[in-house]
Residue, then its C-alpha position, 0 to 999 in steps of 0.5 A: m310157289k304155286l297154289a297146288d304145291m302149297i295145298g300138297t304141302l299142307r296135305d302132306n303135313l296134315k297132322i302138324l297143321k291140325m295140331a297147330m290149329i288146336v294150339y292156336l285155338a287154345v292160346l286164344v281161349v287162354i288170352d280170352f281169360f285175361l280180357s276185361r269183362e267190365h264193359a260187356h254190352y250183352l250177357i253172352d260177352k261175359i261168358y269166357a271163351y264163348w265166341a271160340v266155342f260158338g265158332t268151333v261148334g258152328c263150323f262143325l255143324l255147317i260142315k256136317f249139314s253141307k255134307g248131308v245136303a250134298h249126299l242127299f241131292l248130289a249122290k247117285d246110285e252105284d249103277y246110275y250110269d248103266 
C-alpha cells in the first residue's frame, strides 16, 4: 500500500483515529496509577499522569506556536500577487 493511500485512509477515518488516540492516552494514564513510586528520583516523578499531561500540553502549545509563527512570517495579503 502506498503512503498516499494510507494517509487518505487515515483522513477518511479521522474520528475513529482521534477516538483511538484518546483511548490510548486514557489507558496509559490508568496504567500509570498502578506503577510504583518508591524509587522516584525527582518530585515530578511522584505525580500521577504528569508525563502524559506534560506531553499533551507541550504538543498542543508547540502546534499553536508553530501555526502562529507560520502565519506571521509566511502568510501574504490577499492581493500580494496583483
